[in-house]
C-alpha angles and dihedrals in degrees: 000000000000119000144149134252124231089272093053096253116139121256138175114240137181111214089336094312119122115254106160143333144157112293106246102174113108090237091068122084118246116273093026126145120210112213132187112245137149119262095247092052091046090054090052092049092049091050095043100045115010090163088064106030129044143151131213127210090259092058097034097095093051128079093247138105128211117232125201101223092204090060106039122093121229093245092050091047091050091051091046093051092045091054091045090053091052091051092049090050090053089060093054122084111274087013098190092107090203094136095044118109118246115277115263123188112250113241091253091057094047090061097053112118110247136183116210111221092212095057 
Protein backbone atom coordinates (compact mmCIF):
# COMPACT_ATOMS: atom_id res chain seq x y z
CA UNK A 1 0.00 0.00 0.00
CA UNK A 2 2.92 2.34 0.55
CA UNK A 3 5.24 3.04 -2.34
CA UNK A 4 7.49 5.65 -3.87
CA UNK A 5 7.27 7.81 -6.96
CA UNK A 6 10.00 8.07 -9.57
CA UNK A 7 11.56 10.91 -7.54
CA UNK A 8 11.64 8.84 -4.34
CA UNK A 9 8.80 10.65 -2.59
CA UNK A 10 6.36 8.48 -0.62
CA UNK A 11 2.89 7.69 -1.99
CA UNK A 12 -0.07 5.56 -1.04
CA UNK A 13 -1.00 2.99 -3.66
CA UNK A 14 -3.62 0.32 -4.11
CA UNK A 15 -2.26 -2.67 -6.02
CA UNK A 16 0.37 -0.39 -7.56
CA UNK A 17 -2.11 2.35 -8.56
CA UNK A 18 -1.60 5.87 -7.20
CA UNK A 19 -4.00 6.93 -4.47
CA UNK A 20 -2.37 9.88 -2.65
CA UNK A 21 0.98 11.42 -1.83
CA UNK A 22 2.72 14.61 -0.89
CA UNK A 23 2.65 17.15 -3.70
CA UNK A 24 6.26 17.61 -4.80
CA UNK A 25 5.87 19.84 -7.86
CA UNK A 26 7.07 23.43 -7.24
CA UNK A 27 3.64 24.78 -8.20
CA UNK A 28 2.11 23.19 -5.08
CA UNK A 29 2.18 24.89 -1.72
CA UNK A 30 4.23 23.31 1.09
CA UNK A 31 2.42 20.66 3.19
CA UNK A 32 0.03 19.75 0.39
CA UNK A 33 -1.37 16.32 -0.29
CA UNK A 34 -2.29 15.30 -3.83
CA UNK A 35 -5.24 12.90 -3.86
CA UNK A 36 -6.86 10.92 -6.67
CA UNK A 37 -10.41 12.11 -7.36
CA UNK A 38 -12.72 12.36 -10.32
CA UNK A 39 -13.05 15.68 -12.11
CA UNK A 40 -16.68 16.25 -11.06
CA UNK A 41 -15.85 15.71 -7.39
CA UNK A 42 -12.81 17.96 -7.73
CA UNK A 43 -14.99 20.77 -9.08
CA UNK A 44 -17.35 20.39 -6.10
CA UNK A 45 -14.47 20.44 -3.61
CA UNK A 46 -12.93 23.52 -5.22
CA UNK A 47 -16.28 25.35 -5.14
CA UNK A 48 -17.16 24.26 -1.61
CA UNK A 49 -13.85 24.85 0.18
CA UNK A 50 -11.26 26.75 -1.89
CA UNK A 51 -9.33 27.51 1.30
CA UNK A 52 -8.72 23.77 1.70
CA UNK A 53 -8.69 22.36 -1.85
CA UNK A 54 -6.97 23.74 -4.93
CA UNK A 55 -5.36 22.77 -8.21
CA UNK A 56 -2.46 24.28 -10.15
CA UNK A 57 -2.01 24.24 -13.93
CA UNK A 58 0.49 21.38 -13.58
CA UNK A 59 -2.10 19.14 -11.88
CA UNK A 60 -5.15 20.43 -13.82
CA UNK A 61 -5.15 17.73 -16.54
CA UNK A 62 -5.00 14.91 -13.99
CA UNK A 63 -7.87 13.48 -11.92
CA UNK A 64 -6.43 14.76 -8.63
CA UNK A 65 -7.06 17.52 -6.13
CA UNK A 66 -4.51 19.30 -3.94
CA UNK A 67 -5.30 19.44 -0.22
CA UNK A 68 -3.83 21.93 2.25
CA UNK A 69 -3.09 19.66 5.20
CA UNK A 70 -3.21 22.57 7.65
CA UNK A 71 -6.82 23.26 6.63
CA UNK A 72 -8.45 19.85 6.20
CA UNK A 73 -10.36 18.18 9.01
CA UNK A 74 -9.70 14.57 9.90
CA UNK A 75 -13.22 13.45 8.88
CA UNK A 76 -12.93 15.20 5.52
CA UNK A 77 -9.47 13.70 4.94
CA UNK A 78 -10.75 10.24 5.82
CA UNK A 79 -13.66 10.60 3.37
CA UNK A 80 -11.34 11.92 0.67
CA UNK A 81 -8.87 9.05 1.08
CA UNK A 82 -11.67 6.48 1.13
CA UNK A 83 -13.02 7.85 -2.15
CA UNK A 84 -9.49 7.93 -3.57
CA UNK A 85 -9.00 4.29 -2.62
CA UNK A 86 -12.22 3.29 -4.39
CA UNK A 87 -11.12 5.13 -7.55
CA UNK A 88 -7.70 3.47 -7.44
CA UNK A 89 -9.34 0.06 -7.04
CA UNK A 90 -11.45 0.73 -10.13
CA UNK A 91 -8.23 1.10 -12.12
CA UNK A 92 -6.92 -2.29 -11.00
CA UNK A 93 -7.88 -5.51 -12.70
CA UNK A 94 -11.11 -6.86 -11.24
CA UNK A 95 -11.58 -3.47 -9.57
CA UNK A 96 -14.51 -4.39 -7.31
CA UNK A 97 -12.30 -4.29 -4.23
CA UNK A 98 -14.76 -6.58 -2.44
CA UNK A 99 -12.02 -8.76 -0.95
CA UNK A 100 -9.75 -5.88 0.07
CA UNK A 101 -9.41 -5.06 3.76
CA UNK A 102 -10.80 -1.74 5.02
CA UNK A 103 -8.48 1.23 4.60
CA UNK A 104 -6.44 2.11 7.67
CA UNK A 105 -4.35 5.28 7.85
CA UNK A 106 -0.64 4.51 7.80
CA UNK A 107 1.15 5.63 10.96
CA UNK A 108 2.76 8.52 9.06
CA UNK A 109 -0.67 9.87 8.06
CA UNK A 110 -2.09 9.53 11.58
CA UNK A 111 0.49 11.99 12.85
CA UNK A 112 -0.27 14.74 10.32
CA UNK A 113 -1.43 17.92 12.01
CA UNK A 114 -5.07 18.62 11.14
CA UNK A 115 -7.53 21.37 11.91
CA UNK A 116 -11.17 20.32 12.09
CA UNK A 117 -13.40 22.87 10.42
CA UNK A 118 -16.23 22.14 12.86
CA UNK A 119 -14.23 22.93 15.98
